[in-house]
C-alpha positions in Angstrom: 0.0 0.0 0.0 1.4 3.4 -1.0 0.9 6.9 0.5 -2.2 7.5 -1.4 -4.0 4.3 -0.3 -4.8 1.1 -2.0 -4.8 0.8 -5.8 -8.0 -1.3 -5.7 -10.6 0.1 -8.1 -14.0 0.4 -6.3 -15.9 2.4 -8.9 -15.8 4.2 -12.1 -12.7 6.4 -12.7 -14.0 9.8 -13.9 -10.6 10.6 -15.3 -10.8 7.7 -17.8 -12.3 8.7 -21.2 -13.8 5.2 -21.5 -15.4 5.4 -18.1 -16.8 8.9 -18.8 -18.2 7.6 -22.1 -19.9 4.6 -20.4 -21.3 6.9 -17.8 -22.8 9.2 -20.4 -24.2 6.4 -22.5 -25.9 4.7 -19.5 -27.2 8.1 -18.3 -28.7 8.7 -21.8 -30.3 5.3 -21.8 -31.8 5.8 -18.4 -33.1 9.3 -19.3 -34.5 7.9 -22.5 -36.4 5.3 -20.5 -37.7 8.0 -18.2 -38.8 10.0 -21.2 -40.6 7.0 -22.6 -42.3 6.5 -19.2 -43.2 10.2 -19.0 -41.2 10.7 -15.8 -39.4 13.9 -15.2 -38.0 13.4 -11.7 -35.5 10.5 -11.6 -36.1 8.0 -8.9 -39.9 8.3 -9.1 -40.4 5.8 -11.9 -40.8 2.7 -9.8 -39.6 -0.4 -11.4 -40.2 0.6 -15.1 -36.5 1.6 -15.7 -34.7 -0.7 -13.2 -32.2 -2.1 -15.6 -31.0 1.2 -17.1 -31.0 2.7 -13.6 -28.7 0.0 -12.3 -26.3 0.5 -15.2 -26.4 4.2 -14.7 -25.5 3.9 -11.0 -22.8 1.4 -11.7 -21.1 3.3 -14.5 -21.3 6.8 -12.9 -19.9 8.2 -9.7 -22.6 9.0 -7.2 -21.8 12.7 -7.3 -22.3 12.6 -11.1 -25.6 10.7 -10.8 -26.8 13.4 -8.3 -25.7 16.2 -10.6 -27.2 14.8 -13.8 -30.5 14.1 -12.0 -30.7 17.6 -10.6 -29.9 19.1 -14.0 -32.6 17.0 -15.6 -35.2 18.4 -13.2 -33.9 22.0 -13.6 -34.0 21.7 -17.4 -37.6 20.5 -17.4 -38.5 23.5 -15.1 -36.8 25.8 -17.5 -38.7 24.5 -20.4 -42.0 25.3 -18.7 -40.9 28.8 -17.7 -39.7 29.5 -21.2 -42.9 28.2 -22.7 -44.9 30.6 -20.4 -42.6 33.5 -21.2 -43.0 32.8 -25.0 -46.8 32.6 -24.7 -46.9 35.9 -22.8 -44.5 37.6 -25.3 -46.6 36.5 -28.3 -49.8 37.6 -26.5 -48.2 41.0 -25.8 -47.2 41.3 -29.5 -50.7 40.7 -30.7 -52.1 43.7 -28.7 
């Protein structure tokens, strides 16, 4: 054992290009499953996306999973706000 601890690999290495790519691919597959199920908030889909969720959690660091899930919810919220703003802007232009 060296100064920096054991060299045993316990999870994905975010520095590795291949591991990042696997993470992004499994995230995209999980989010596609959520989209198909009509679920916005990850973790509320029940068992409908169990296999993609398992791959996503195995291939991505927990901090990345948390970040991506939060970004998904925020992006959906932004879409609804932008739609409301666009509707209001087009209504104001008609007057």
